[in-house]
MDAnalysis code that builds the backbone (N, CA, C; Angstrom):
import MDAnalysis as mda
import numpy as np

u = mda.Universe.empty(462, n_residues=154, atom_resindex=np.repeat(np.arange(154), 3), trajectory=True)
u.add_TopologyAttr("name", ["N", "CA", "C"] * 154)
u.add_TopologyAttr("resid", np.arange(1, 155))
u.add_TopologyAttr("resname", ["MET", "PRO", "THR", "ALA", "HIS", "LEU", "VAL", "PHE", "GLY", "PHE", "LEU", "GLY", "SER", "GLY", "LYS", "THR", "THR", "LEU", "ALA", "LYS", "ARG", "LEU", "GLU", "LEU", "GLN", "HIS", "ASN", "ALA", "VAL", "ARG", "PHE", "THR", "PRO", "ASP", "GLU", "TRP", "MET", "ALA", "ARG", "LEU", "PHE", "GLY", "GLU", "ASP", "PRO", "PRO", "ALA", "ASP", "THR", "PHE", "GLN", "HIS", "ARG", "ALA", "THR", "ALA", "ILE", "LEU", "ASP", "ILE", "MET", "GLN", "PRO", "ILE", "TRP", "ALA", "ARG", "CYS", "LEU", "SER", "LEU", "GLY", "LEU", "ASN", "VAL", "VAL", "LEU", "ASP", "TYR", "GLY", "LEU", "TRP", "SER", "ARG", "ALA", "GLU", "ARG", "ASP", "ARG", "VAL", "ARG", "ALA", "VAL", "VAL", "ALA", "ASP", "LEU", "GLY", "ALA", "THR", "SER", "VAL", "LEU", "TRP", "ALA", "VAL", "SER", "CYS", "SER", "ASP", "GLY", "GLU", "ALA", "ARG", "LYS", "ARG", "ILE", "ALA", "LEU", "ARG", "ASN", "GLU", "ALA", "ALA", "HIS", "ARG", "SER", "LEU", "TYR", "ILE", "ALA", "PRO", "ALA", "THR", "PHE", "ASP", "LEU", "LEU", "LYS", "ALA", "ARG", "VAL", "GLU", "PRO", "LEU", "GLY", "VAL", "ASP", "GLU", "PRO", "HIS", "ALA", "VAL", "ALA"])
u.atoms.positions = np.array([
    [-5.588, -8.643, 18.592],
    [-4.323, -8.652, 17.872],
    [-4.440, -7.691, 16.688],
    [-3.503, -6.770, 16.552],
    [-3.566, -5.834, 15.432],
    [-3.267, -6.515, 14.103],
    [-3.740, -5.902, 13.049],
    [-3.560, -6.446, 11.700],
    [-2.871, -5.436, 10.795],
    [-1.929, -5.939, 10.019],
    [-1.308, -5.154, 8.953],
    [-1.935, -5.613, 7.642],
    [-2.598, -4.706, 6.975],
    [-3.202, -4.980, 5.673],
    [-2.167, -4.585, 4.621],
    [-1.682, -5.559, 3.873],
    [-0.627, -5.357, 2.882],
    [-1.261, -5.330, 1.498],
    [-1.043, -4.254, 0.757],
    [-1.716, -4.092, -0.529],
    [-0.721, -4.314, -1.671],
    [-1.002, -5.359, -2.454],
    [-0.174, -5.751, -3.594],
    [-0.892, -5.395, -4.891],
    [-0.170, -4.771, -5.812],
    [-0.730, -4.473, -7.121],
    [0.168, -3.521, -7.882],
    [-0.059, -3.432, -9.172],
    [0.751, -2.585, -10.039],
    [0.153, -1.180, -10.124],
    [0.867, -0.308, -10.795],
    [0.428, 1.069, -10.997],
    [-0.978, 1.104, -11.592],
    [-1.829, 1.933, -11.020],
    [-3.166, 2.120, -11.565],
    [-4.149, 1.004, -11.293],
    [-3.752, 0.029, -10.488],
    [-4.617, -1.127, -10.254],
    [-5.701, -0.877, -9.215],
    [-5.575, 0.205, -8.461],
    [-6.576, 0.508, -7.431],
    [-6.068, 0.307, -6.011],
    [-4.765, 0.260, -5.839],
    [-4.193, 0.029, -4.504],
    [-4.622, 1.093, -3.498],
    [-4.459, 2.341, -3.860],
    [-4.759, 3.405, -2.906],
    [-6.252, 3.501, -2.635],
    [-7.071, 3.251, -3.638],
    [-8.523, 3.226, -3.429],
    [-8.875, 2.148, -2.408],
    [-8.300, 0.961, -2.567],
    [-8.533, -0.102, -1.599],
    [-7.964, 0.281, -0.240],
    [-6.758, 0.833, -0.217],
    [-6.112, 1.186, 1.051],
    [-6.963, 2.178, 1.842],
    [-7.553, 3.140, 1.161],
    [-8.409, 4.116, 1.837],
    [-9.659, 3.447, 2.403],
    [-10.200, 2.492, 1.666],
    [-11.374, 1.760, 2.154],
    [-11.014, 0.915, 3.373],
    [-9.871, 0.215, 3.292],
    [-9.428, -0.606, 4.427],
    [-9.148, 0.254, 5.653],
    [-8.572, 1.417, 5.426],
    [-8.270, 2.349, 6.520],
    [-9.538, 2.658, 7.318],
    [-10.619, 2.924, 6.617],
    [-11.880, 3.247, 7.281],
    [-12.545, 2.015, 7.888],
    [-12.569, 0.921, 7.138],
    [-13.243, -0.295, 7.610],
    [-12.583, -0.892, 8.844],
    [-11.275, -0.750, 8.955],
    [-10.540, -1.417, 10.039],
    [-9.941, -0.443, 11.050],
    [-10.392, 0.822, 10.981],
    [-9.886, 1.826, 11.912],
    [-8.361, 1.760, 11.972],
    [-7.759, 1.883, 10.811],
    [-6.316, 1.671, 10.654],
    [-5.599, 2.962, 10.293],
    [-4.292, 2.931, 10.467],
    [-3.429, 4.021, 10.018],
    [-2.867, 3.604, 8.662],
    [-3.072, 4.449, 7.643],
    [-2.653, 4.125, 6.278],
    [-1.305, 4.752, 5.962],
    [-0.443, 3.959, 5.319],
    [0.874, 4.411, 4.880],
    [0.953, 4.271, 3.361],
    [0.936, 5.414, 2.663],
    [0.979, 5.452, 1.209],
    [2.229, 6.237, 0.795],
    [3.319, 5.545, 0.449],
    [4.571, 6.231, 0.117],
    [4.455, 7.251, -1.006],
    [3.613, 7.004, -2.009],
    [3.474, 7.958, -3.118],
    [3.009, 9.326, -2.631],
    [2.142, 9.347, -1.632],
    [1.669, 10.622, -1.098],
    [2.812, 11.372, -0.412],
    [3.653, 10.640, 0.289],
    [4.797, 11.270, 0.953],
    [5.779, 11.795, -0.097],
    [6.022, 10.991, -1.130],
    [6.935, 11.423, -2.202],
    [6.447, 12.722, -2.839],
    [5.174, 12.767, -3.191],
    [4.622, 13.952, -3.846],
    [4.692, 15.163, -2.924],
    [4.407, 14.944, -1.669],
    [4.419, 16.056, -0.707],
    [5.831, 16.579, -0.469],
    [6.783, 15.679, -0.358],
    [8.160, 16.079, -0.048],
    [8.962, 16.526, -1.267],
    [8.744, 15.868, -2.410],
    [9.628, 16.078, -3.557],
    [8.914, 16.521, -4.824],
    [7.621, 16.768, -4.734],
    [6.861, 17.193, -5.896],
    [6.246, 16.016, -6.626],
    [5.337, 16.331, -7.518],
    [4.576, 15.301, -8.220],
    [5.362, 14.592, -9.316],
    [6.490, 15.162, -9.707],
    [7.306, 14.550, -10.763],
    [8.791, 14.651, -10.379],
    [9.189, 13.921, -9.316],
    [10.584, 14.012, -8.884],
    [11.530, 13.464, -9.952],
    [12.760, 13.962, -9.985],
    [13.717, 13.511, -11.004],
    [13.972, 12.002, -10.932],
    [14.034, 11.388, -12.088],
    [14.232, 9.938, -12.170],
    [15.534, 9.497, -11.508],
    [16.570, 10.335, -11.580],
    [17.878, 9.917, -11.046],
    [17.920, 9.874, -9.522],
    [16.957, 10.509, -8.841],
    [16.926, 10.458, -7.375],
    [15.695, 9.729, -6.839],
    [14.797, 9.338, -7.731],
    [13.522, 8.764, -7.300],
    [13.707, 7.541, -6.407],
    [14.469, 6.552, -6.853],
    [14.587, 5.306, -6.089],
    [15.220, 5.536, -4.722],
    [16.242, 6.376, -4.669],
    [16.889, 6.684, -3.387],
    [15.882, 7.316, -2.422],
    [15.102, 8.263, -2.928],
    [14.115, 8.945, -2.090],
    [12.984, 8.002, -1.682],
    [12.550, 7.170, -2.592],
    [11.487, 6.213, -2.273],
    [11.947, 5.240, -1.190],
    [13.169, 4.771, -1.297],
    [13.720, 3.866, -0.287],
    [13.817, 4.570, 1.064],
    [14.233, 5.827, 1.052],
    [14.340, 6.592, 2.297],
    [12.975, 6.739, 2.965],
    [11.944, 6.983, 2.178],
    [10.600, 7.116, 2.745],
    [10.151, 5.802, 3.373],
    [10.371, 4.678, 2.692],
    [10.006, 3.378, 3.265],
    [10.776, 3.125, 4.550],
    [12.046, 3.518, 4.592],
    [12.860, 3.350, 5.801],
    [12.333, 4.200, 6.952],
    [11.803, 5.373, 6.637],
    [11.214, 6.231, 7.668],
    [9.875, 5.669, 8.136],
    [9.091, 5.151, 7.201],
    [7.754, 4.645, 7.533],
    [7.791, 3.393, 8.409],
    [8.752, 2.496, 8.160],
    [8.708, 1.207, 8.852],
    [8.677, 1.314, 10.373],
    [9.552, 2.078, 11.011],
    [9.452, 2.122, 12.469],
    [8.145, 2.751, 12.962],
    [7.532, 3.606, 12.142],
    [6.272, 4.223, 12.546],
    [5.143, 3.209, 12.479],
    [5.039, 2.481, 11.339],
    [3.952, 1.495, 11.271],
    [4.193, 0.341, 12.233],
    [5.458, 0.012, 12.470],
    [5.758, -1.049, 13.437],
    [5.339, -0.615, 14.845],
    [5.585, 0.639, 15.167],
    [5.175, 1.164, 16.479],
    [3.656, 1.154, 16.593],
    [2.969, 1.522, 15.529],
    [1.504, 1.469, 15.535],
    [1.024, 0.061, 15.867],
    [1.592, -0.937, 15.180],
    [1.200, -2.322, 15.452],
    [1.506, -2.708, 16.894],
    [2.670, -2.303, 17.396],
    [3.040, -2.670, 18.770],
    [2.116, -2.020, 19.795],
    [1.471, -0.912, 19.410],
    [0.503, -0.250, 20.285],
    [-0.908, -0.819, 20.120],
    [-1.044, -1.803, 19.235],
    [-2.343, -2.434, 19.033],
    [-3.186, -1.807, 17.943],
    [-2.589, -0.941, 17.135],
    [-3.322, -0.288, 16.049],
    [-3.173, -1.069, 14.749],
    [-4.227, -1.112, 13.973],
    [-4.170, -1.704, 12.636],
    [-3.479, -0.727, 11.689],
    [-2.802, -1.277, 10.699],
    [-2.167, -0.445, 9.683],
    [-2.509, -0.973, 8.297],
    [-2.424, -0.068, 7.319],
    [-2.575, -0.430, 5.911],
    [-1.300, 0.019, 5.218],
    [-0.591, -0.918, 4.604],
    [0.635, -0.616, 3.887],
    [0.343, -0.637, 2.392],
    [0.169, 0.545, 1.842],
    [-0.169, 0.758, 0.438],
    [1.138, 0.879, -0.347],
    [1.899, -0.220, -0.367],
    [3.272, -0.199, -0.878],
    [3.410, -0.757, -2.289],
    [2.483, -1.561, -2.741],
    [2.661, -2.261, -4.013],
    [3.240, -3.639, -3.787],
    [4.299, -3.700, -2.974],
    [4.914, -4.985, -2.604],
    [5.193, -5.849, -3.827],
    [5.924, -5.283, -4.788],
    [6.141, -5.932, -6.072],
    [7.056, -7.138, -6.017],
    [7.919, -7.248, -5.038],
    [8.829, -8.408, -5.006],
    [8.461, -9.357, -3.879],
    [8.707, -10.622, -4.132],
    [8.453, -11.643, -3.115],
    [9.310, -11.365, -1.884],
    [10.556, -10.966, -2.104],
    [11.457, -10.696, -0.975],
    [10.892, -9.586, -0.087],
    [10.352, -8.539, -0.694],
    [9.772, -7.449, 0.087],
    [8.543, -7.926, 0.852],
    [7.688, -8.700, 0.198],
    [6.497, -9.227, 0.880],
    [6.900, -10.105, 2.058],
    [7.876, -10.985, 1.844],
    [8.339, -11.870, 2.923],
    [8.925, -11.066, 4.077],
    [9.705, -10.036, 3.743],
    [10.328, -9.217, 4.785],
    [9.272, -8.510, 5.626],
    [8.287, -7.905, 4.971],
    [7.239, -7.180, 5.691],
    [6.422, -8.150, 6.543],
    [6.070, -9.307, 5.993],
    [5.310, -10.293, 6.775],
    [6.096, -10.739, 7.998],
    [7.409, -10.884, 7.859],
    [8.244, -11.301, 8.989],
    [8.269, -10.230, 10.077],
    [8.385, -8.971, 9.690],
    [8.368, -7.877, 10.676],
    [7.034, -7.879, 11.408],
    [5.956, -8.009, 10.676],
    [4.618, -8.021, 11.279],
    [4.503, -9.187, 12.261],
    [4.921, -10.367, 11.848],
    [4.845, -11.546, 12.726],
    [5.711, -11.365, 13.969],
    [6.897, -10.809, 13.814],
    [7.788, -10.576, 14.957],
    [7.163, -9.634, 15.979],
    [6.278, -8.774, 15.520],
    [5.589, -7.836, 16.420],
    [4.352, -8.465, 17.058],
    [4.072, -9.729, 16.712],
    [2.904, -10.406, 17.263],
    [1.604, -9.998, 16.604],
    [1.690, -9.426, 15.436],
    [0.503, -8.986, 14.706],
    [0.195, -9.968, 13.580],
    [-0.952, -9.783, 12.984],
    [-1.400, -10.597, 11.862],
    [-1.250, -9.778, 10.587],
    [-0.958, -10.452, 9.486],
    [-0.936, -9.750, 8.206],
    [-1.969, -10.356, 7.267],
    [-2.591, -9.502, 6.501],
    [-3.523, -9.916, 5.456],
    [-3.014, -9.288, 4.169],
    [-2.751, -10.119, 3.189],
    [-2.271, -9.653, 1.889],
    [-3.460, -9.498, 0.954],
    [-3.618, -8.297, 0.431],
    [-4.688, -7.989, -0.504],
    [-4.094, -7.827, -1.892],
    [-4.719, -8.425, -2.882],
    [-4.260, -8.305, -4.264],
    [-5.293, -7.538, -5.077],
    [-4.821, -6.514, -5.773],
    [-5.683, -5.765, -6.681],
    [-5.066, -5.808, -8.067],
    [-5.918, -5.880, -9.061],
    [-5.417, -5.901, -10.434],
    [-6.498, -5.401, -11.376],
    [-6.051, -5.043, -12.547],
    [-6.941, -4.674, -13.637],
    [-6.131, -4.825, -14.918],
    [-6.774, -4.684, -16.041],
    [-6.050, -4.788, -17.314],
    [-5.070, -3.633, -17.440],
    [-4.036, -3.836, -18.250],
    [-3.082, -2.760, -18.505],
    [-3.782, -1.553, -19.128],
    [-4.730, -1.802, -20.002],
    [-5.464, -0.703, -20.629],
    [-6.220, 0.131, -19.612],
    [-6.884, -0.532, -18.681],
    [-7.610, 0.191, -17.632],
    [-6.638, 0.943, -16.725],
    [-5.527, 0.309, -16.369],
    [-4.529, 0.970, -15.514],
    [-3.983, 2.225, -16.195],
    [-3.697, 2.118, -17.474],
    [-3.189, 3.288, -18.213],
    [-4.217, 4.423, -18.222],
    [-5.504, 4.089, -18.386],
    [-6.557, 5.112, -18.356],
    [-6.605, 5.799, -16.994],
    [-6.549, 4.986, -15.941],
    [-6.601, 5.545, -14.591],
    [-5.406, 6.461, -14.332],
    [-4.238, 6.031, -14.765],
    [-3.031, 6.836, -14.565],
    [-3.119, 8.145, -15.344],
    [-3.616, 8.083, -16.580],
    [-3.764, 9.306, -17.386],
    [-4.709, 10.289, -16.698],
    [-5.815, 9.785, -16.171],
    [-6.755, 10.654, -15.455],
    [-6.118, 11.236, -14.203],
    [-5.390, 10.409, -13.480],
    [-4.713, 10.877, -12.266],
    [-3.647, 11.909, -12.613],
    [-2.921, 11.688, -13.711],
    [-1.899, 12.649, -14.127],
    [-2.489, 14.020, -14.451],
    [-3.731, 14.037, -14.936],
    [-4.385, 15.285, -15.319],
    [-5.054, 15.988, -14.139],
    [-5.275, 15.281, -13.041],
    [-5.984, 15.847, -11.896],
    [-5.164, 16.964, -11.250],
    [-5.882, 17.899, -10.630],
    [-5.224, 19.049, -9.996],
    [-4.340, 18.623, -8.822],
    [-4.789, 17.662, -8.048],
    [-4.028, 17.217, -6.877],
    [-3.709, 15.733, -7.028],
    [-2.859, 15.446, -7.961],
    [-2.503, 14.050, -8.208],
    [-1.462, 13.593, -7.201],
    [-1.211, 12.350, -7.233],
    [-0.152, 11.798, -6.396],
    [1.159, 12.002, -7.141],
    [1.647, 10.993, -7.784],
    [2.884, 11.104, -8.557],
    [2.575, 10.985, -10.039],
    [3.243, 11.784, -10.838],
    [3.100, 11.700, -12.282],
    [3.777, 10.412, -12.760],
    [3.068, 9.664, -13.599],
    [3.605, 8.419, -14.162],
    [3.596, 8.553, -15.683],
    [4.782, 8.604, -16.276],
    [4.892, 8.690, -17.732],
    [4.580, 7.318, -18.340],
    [4.022, 7.294, -19.561],
    [3.735, 6.010, -20.208],
    [4.950, 5.091, -20.285],
    [6.118, 5.635, -20.564],
    [7.329, 4.803, -20.639],
    [7.680, 4.208, -19.279],
    [7.379, 4.936, -18.209],
    [7.639, 4.439, -16.853],
    [6.768, 3.221, -16.569],
    [5.523, 3.270, -17.010],
    [4.602, 2.146, -16.841],
    [5.224, 0.878, -17.421],
    [5.701, 0.975, -18.661],
    [6.281, -0.183, -19.344],
    [7.548, -0.673, -18.654],
    [8.385, 0.249, -18.243],
    [9.641, -0.096, -17.581],
    [9.394, -0.825, -16.263],
    [8.451, -0.327, -15.480],
    [8.217, -0.894, -14.153],
    [7.409, -2.187, -14.184],
    [6.628, -2.391, -15.205],
    [5.782, -3.589, -15.285],
    [6.611, -4.863, -15.157],
    [7.800, -4.860, -15.722],
    [8.665, -6.046, -15.686],
    [9.208, -6.339, -14.290],
    [9.098, -5.393, -13.370],
    [9.642, -5.570, -12.024],
    [8.690, -6.257, -11.049],
    [7.461, -6.466, -11.464],
    [6.464, -7.047, -10.568],
    [6.580, -8.568, -10.562],
    [6.790, -9.129, -9.386],
    [6.810, -10.583, -9.211],
    [5.419, -11.027, -8.774],
    [4.775, -11.890, -9.545],
    [3.426, -12.316, -9.173],
    [3.419, -13.029, -7.825],
    [2.252, -13.045, -7.214],
    [2.116, -13.753, -5.948],
    [2.359, -15.239, -6.167],
    [3.050, -15.843, -5.221],
    [3.302, -17.280, -5.279],
    [2.068, -18.059, -4.853],
    [1.983, -19.292, -5.276],
    [0.847, -20.130, -4.890],
    [0.810, -20.349, -3.382],
    [1.952, -20.155, -2.725],
    [2.034, -20.332, -1.275],
    [1.833, -19.023, -0.511],
    [1.357, -17.974, -1.204],
    [1.099, -16.700, -0.564],
    [-0.418, -16.475, -0.448],
    [-1.003, -16.843, 0.684],
    [-2.450, -16.626, 0.845],
    [-2.768, -15.146, 0.714],
    [-3.855, -14.844, 0.030],
    [-4.238, -13.451, -0.157],
    [-5.728, -13.331, -0.424],
    [-6.222, -12.150, -0.173],
    [-7.600, -11.819, -0.493],
    [-7.581, -10.996, -1.784],
    [-8.604, -11.149, -2.580],
    [-8.701, -10.406, -3.835],
    [-9.740, -9.318, -3.638],
    [-9.334, -8.087, -3.924],
    [-10.258, -6.967, -3.759],
    [-10.901, -6.631, -5.095],
])
């Protein structure tokens, strides 16, 4: 039975680092929306179109990762999965395909996350640029995992 590895965590928490490790350990296909955003729209896409474009990328990715699962391939969804509704929706799609899902939680202090983001912002081949104000704005959007959401801690 194929497995969908779902990666939950905030900016700079180590999601993509974990996703890359899971990709190798489980012979999986990794889906990292930030990489697609940077490749398609640049490392610092305009704020007024960001959410629309991010949603479009997730809409494009879903039938691809779903097809992978239906073919018996493992996948890693490096999405962040900040809302309970999104986590529930993804788990339901995975279950409907007859696959298993494993929810992975990654976290670190805000100070460490900010350091990691600053280093990533300075790198020659970064993913997406994250402004300090964006960090603060988005932090409030993360819904913590519920006590009824089994997960592994990386």
